[in-house]
C-alpha positions as CSV (number, residue, x, y, z in Angstrom):
1,M,189.7,28.3,214.0
2,A,192.5,28.6,216.5
3,P,194.0,31.6,218.0
4,E,197.3,30.8,216.5
5,L,195.9,30.8,212.9
6,I,194.2,34.0,213.2
7,I,197.3,35.6,214.5
8,H,199.4,34.1,212.0
9,D,196.6,35.3,209.4
10,L,196.8,38.5,211.1
11,L,200.8,39.0,210.7
12,V,200.8,37.7,207.4
13,E,198.1,39.6,205.9
14,S,198.5,40.4,202.2
15,S,199.2,44.4,201.1
16,S,196.4,43.8,198.6
17,S,194.1,43.1,201.7
18,K,194.9,46.2,203.3
19,T,194.5,48.6,200.5
20,S,191.4,47.4,199.6
21,R,190.4,47.7,203.1
22,D,191.7,51.2,203.1
23,V,190.0,52.3,199.9
24,Y,186.8,51.2,201.8
25,A,187.2,53.1,204.6
26,F,188.2,55.9,203.1
27,A,185.3,56.0,200.8
28,C,182.9,55.1,203.9
29,T,184.3,58.0,205.3
30,T,183.9,60.6,202.5
31,V,180.2,59.5,202.1
32,E,179.8,60.0,205.6
33,I,181.4,63.6,205.4
34,L,179.6,64.7,202.2
35,T,176.0,63.6,203.5
36,L,176.6,64.1,207.0
37,Q,175.0,60.5,207.7
38,P,176.7,57.4,208.2
39,P,176.7,54.7,205.5
40,F,174.3,53.0,207.3
41,P,172.1,55.5,208.7
42,D,168.9,53.4,209.7
43,L,171.1,50.5,211.7
44,R,171.8,51.8,215.0
45,T,174.5,49.4,216.7
46,D,177.9,48.4,215.3
47,A,176.2,44.8,215.6
48,A,173.9,45.3,213.2
49,V,176.0,47.0,211.0
50,I,178.5,43.8,210.8
51,H,175.2,41.6,210.3
52,S,174.2,43.7,207.4
53,L,178.2,43.7,205.9
54,M,178.3,39.7,206.6
55,A,174.9,38.9,204.4
56,G,176.3,41.0,201.8
57,R,175.0,44.3,201.7
58,R,176.5,47.2,201.2
59,P,175.7,50.8,201.3
60,S,173.6,53.0,199.2
61,R,175.1,55.4,197.1
62,P,173.9,58.9,197.9
63,N,171.9,60.5,194.9
64,D,173.2,64.1,196.0
65,V,176.5,63.7,196.1
């Protein structure tokens, strides 16, 4: 995608997509605080986490929370 289109998409982003992203980030942070582990404890690098997310994998729910 052309850089000017990426910048346009970033500037014209809808508030609903920002809200859903914020809720997801808050949930991941909360799970990390409660379990003392990041959402993908088996993955060692940020690239591995991004690859997992792009493949549709989601963090598992902790059983003890």
